[in-house]
C-alpha positions in Angstrom: 0.0 0.0 0.0 2.8 2.4 0.9 4.5 1.7 -2.5 1.3 2.6 -4.4 0.9 5.9 -2.5 4.5 6.8 -3.2 4.1 5.9 -6.9 1.0 7.9 -7.4 2.6 10.9 -5.6 5.5 10.7 -8.0 3.3 10.5 -11.0 1.4 13.6 -9.7 4.7 15.5 -9.4 5.8 14.5 -12.9 2.4 15.6 -14.3 2.8 19.0 -12.6 6.3 19.4 -13.9 5.3 18.3 -17.4 2.4 20.8 -17.4 4.7 23.6 -16.3 7.2 22.8 -19.1 4.3 22.9 -21.6 3.1 26.3 -20.4 6.7 27.6 -20.6 7.1 26.3 -24.1 3.8 27.9 -25.2 4.7 31.2 -23.7 8.1 31.2 -25.5 6.4 30.4 -28.8 3.8 33.1 -28.3 6.5 35.7 -27.5 8.6 34.7 -30.6 5.5 35.1 -32.7 4.7 38.5 -31.2 8.2 39.7 -31.7 8.3 38.5 -35.3 5.0 40.2 -36.1 6.2 43.4 -34.3 9.2 43.5 -36.7 6.6 43.9 -39.6 4.6 46.5 -37.7 1.8 44.2 -36.6 1.0 44.9 -33.0 -2.6 43.8 -32.8 -4.0 41.2 -30.4 -7.1 40.2 -32.3 -6.5 37.4 -34.9 -8.9 39.3 -37.3 -6.9 42.5 -37.0 -3.6 40.6 -37.6 -5.1 39.0 -40.7 -6.3 42.4 -41.9 -2.9 43.8 -41.5 -1.3 40.9 -43.3 -3.7 41.2 -46.2 -2.8 44.9 -46.5 1.0 44.1 -46.9 2.6 44.2 -50.3 3.7 40.9 -51.8 7.4 41.3 -51.1 6.8 42.0 -47.4 4.3 39.2 -47.1 6.7 36.7 -48.7 9.4 37.8 -46.3 7.1 37.3 -43.2 6.0 34.0 -44.5 9.6 32.7 -44.9 10.6 34.0 -41.5 7.7 32.2 -39.8 8.5 29.0 -41.7 12.1 29.2 -40.5 11.1 29.8 -36.9 8.3 27.3 -36.5 9.1 24.4 -38.9 12.3 23.4 -37.1 12.4 19.7 -36.3 9.2 18.8 -37.9 8.4 16.6 -40.9 7.9 18.4 -44.2 4.8 17.2 -46.2 
């Protein structure tokens, strides 16, 4: 009985640590995205406002943003 309590406590601690690491990773990703968009003059919070500003970009600026986002967020993933 003592072993089972200790094991479930350990699993609980691991779950909390795993959750904290996920939250940290999501926060870092969001911050990278915001800083990249800020480089292109997009400081909106609403997804619709961001989309409107991206649609208003000229093609060259849009292609540059697209490439930068691909480079930042496609690392270590399979390409289809």
